[in-house]
N, C-alpha and C positions, 0 to 999 in steps of 0.2 A: 399595486403589489405592496403588501403590508411590511415587507422587509426593508422598504425604503431605498431600493436600488434596482435599476434595470438590469436584466440578465447580461446584456452586452457590457455594461460597466463592470460587473463582477468578473466576467471573463477576462476583460482587459486588466483588471487589478490582479487576478490570479497569475496572469502571464508576467506582469511587472514584478510581482513578488517572487516568482520563480527565477526570473532573471537576476533580481537583486541577490538572491541566495547563491546562484551560480557564480556571479561576479565575486562574491565574498569567498567562495571555495577556491576559485582560481587565484585570488590574491593570497589566501592562506597557503596554498601550495607553493606559490612563488616565493613567499617569505620563509617557508619552512614551518611545518606544523608539528605540534606535540601530540602524542597519543597516550591515552590512559585506557585501562581495562576495568569495566564495571564489575565489581565483585571479584576482581582478579581473573576473570574468565577470558581466555584468549579469543573465544568466539564473539566477544561483546565489547569491541573497542569503541571509544569516543575520542574524537580529535578536536583540536582548536578550530579546525575548519567546520566541523558540525556546529560548534557554538557560534562561530562568526556568521555562518549562513543563517542560523535561527535568529540571531540579533538583527541582521539586515532585514529579514522578512517581517519580523514582529514590529520593528521600528516603522516600516512602511505601512503595515496594517494599522498601527496605532495612530499614524498621521491621517490616513485616509478613511478608516472605518473604526473610530475609537469606541463606538457603541456595540461592536460585535464581540461575541465570545470567541475564545481561541482555545484549541487543544493542540499543543506542540510537544514533540517527542522529548526534548531535553528539559523544557521549563514547565511542562504540565498544563493545567487548565486555568483559564481566567474567565470570569463571568462577563456576561453582556446582557443587553436589554433590547436588542434589535430584532431578535428572531432568527439570527444567523450565527453559525459557528464555523470558524476557519480551522481546518485540520491540516497540520503542517508536519511534514517529515523533511528536515532541512538537508539531510544527506543520507539517503538510503543506499546501502552497500559500502559502509564505512571500512569493513575489512578489505574489500577490493581496493578502495581508495588508498588506504594506508600501505598497501603492497604495490602501488603503482599501476594497478589495473584500471581500465577505462569504464567498467560497467558499474556506474553509480548514478544517482539521480536526485533531483529536488522534486518533491511532491507537494502540491498545494490543492486543496479542495475547500469549497465553502458549501455548507449544507444548511437547510432550514432546521430550526429547532435549536435554540441557544442554551437550553438548560439540561434536560434529560431526554432519554428516549431516542428512537431511531429518527433519522431525517433524510430528506432527499437532497442529493448533491445537485446544485444548480450551476456550478462553475468548477472547472478543474484544469490544472496544467501539470504535465510531467515533462521535466527538462533534464537532459543528460549533458552536464557541462563539458565533459571531455570530447564529445562528438558534435554537440549542438543540436542533436535530435530532440524534437519537441512535439508533443501531442497536446491538443487543446480541445476541451469539450465545447461543442457548438450546437446550436439549434438543429436537431435532426441528425446529429452524428458526431464523430470524432475526426478531427482534422490534423494532418501532418503538414504544416504550412497551409497551403490552400487546397490540398488534396485530401479527400475523404479516405479513411482506412476502413477495413472490414475484417471481421473475424472469419476464419475458415469454417463456416457453418456446416459444411458437408463432411467434415473430418469424421472418420470412423475410429472407434476406440482402439482396435487392433493395430492401426497404423498411426496412432497419435504420438506426437512429441509433446510431452507433459513436463512442465517445470514445477518445482516444489520448494517449499521453505519449511524449516523445522525450528522449534524453540532452541534457545541457547543453553538453558539449564540442563545439566547432564541427564537427569532422570527422564524428564519429558522428551529430550532430544533422542535418547535411546529408544523410547517407546514409539515415537513417531517414525523413526527409521524401520523399526520392526513392523509397523503397520504397512509401510511401503513395500516390504518384501513380497506381499501378495499382489501388489499392483505391477511391479516391474516386469514380470513375464507376460503380462496381458497387453502391454503397449509397445510401440516401436522403441521408445527410450524414455527414461526419466532424466531430468537435468536439474542440478542445483547450481545456479550461476552466481549466487551471492547477493542478488538484489531483487527483492520482491517487486519493487516499482518498475525496474527495467523489464522484468518478466511480464508484468501486466501490460506494459506498453507493447511488448512483442506479441502477446496474444491479440491485442486490439489490431495490430498490423497484419495478423495472419501468419506470422513467423513461427509461433508456437500454437498448438491446438488447445491447450488448457493449462491451468495453473491450480495447484492445491496447496493449502497452508494449514498448519495446526496452531490454533490459538493466535491468530494474527492480531496485532494492535490496530486500532482505527487508523492511525497514520500510515500503517503499512499498506492499506488497501483502499482507502477512501477515494482518492483521485483515480487510481488505476482501474478499480472495479467499475467506476462510473464510465470511464472511457471504453472498457471492454463491452459493457452493456450498450452504450451508444453506437458501438461498431457492430452490433448485431449478436453479441454473445449473451449468455445467461449466467446468472450467479445463483449459488445455492449454499445454504449452511445446514449442517447436521451435527449430531453428537457421535463420537466414537471413542471408547476407552478413556472417558474423562476429558477428552479434547472437544473444543468447538472447532470443527473442520470447515474451511471455506474453499469452495471450488468455483471456478469461473472459466468461461470459454465456449467452445463449440457445444451445442446442446447435447448431442449424443455422448460426447466424451465426459461431460460433467455428470450426466445421469449414470454412466458406467462407473465413474469414480465413487459416486455416492453409494452405489450398490456394492462395489468391491470393498469399500471401507466401512460398510455396515450402517446404512442409513435407516437404522431401526429405532433410534432414540431421538428422532428429529423433534424439534420443538414447534414445528408447524410454521415457522417464519420463512419468508422468501430470502433471496440473497442479499437484502439490504444490510450493510454493515452497520454496526453501532457507531454513533457519532458522539457518545457521551463518555467514552473512555472505559466503559465496562466491557469485558470479554465474554460475558454470559456464562462464565464458569462457576461451578459449585465445588471445585476441588480446592485443596489447601495450597498455600503458597509453597510449602515444602515439597509437595508432590509435583506441582505444575510449574513452579518457578514464579517468583514475584514479577511485577510489571516490568522491572528493569531487565529481566531475563528473557523477554520475548525476542524473536529474531529481529535482526536489523537488515 
């Protein structure tokens, strides 16, 4: 393997990195954390726990895989030469965390392709520090501990429980909610739980039937989408009203979401998320929100 690491070693390191981040979050919560709001937006907090988790993760990766590229939510991208890129969300669900809720997670993925373009995720871990719930990408599937998990592949659109995430910037946020107005009466229910990563883990476990997001960042979905696909789900991207929409989960539900949200401007790609930090958008920062305004 040209990437210079066995898949099992990468899986083990992704789990160690997620645990290091989770430990840092618990320590920050125990000491008392500070919260700021990016751009003054109440929907977009960042805490000292986010930064502590990312430092712990990146320090571990720098020691064990210094030749790999990294794309992390808070510190951005760093180059590498190995053919691998680590995609790190150190604390997804920060608003939940800052309010004392338990639905937040650490997300670690490693994908082939360290410079530009789409890549294949070869290892991934999603760990929820408050509950200890943990999903790991394994050969042939997704594991919760030693037990395989599975997407509810027979879910029907009209009976589906669908989670969603919207951008933080006011204009795109409003347009995304307007788009969902046409979806709401067609499914059993829509849920916005405040953590994309936790929702993707729930889809992989069959607790939710699908997930849809408007302009997600790579760190939002890299690990979780790989776990959903390994658990038997499908992923799909399409264009709608200037957004890049990402849907994943039960095949029939994802197909219905793409139809309801107007999969007429598709770029022809499959569900593989970008691992280079680009969102595929051609809209302006003012209309769609800058990178820092994506959902957390």
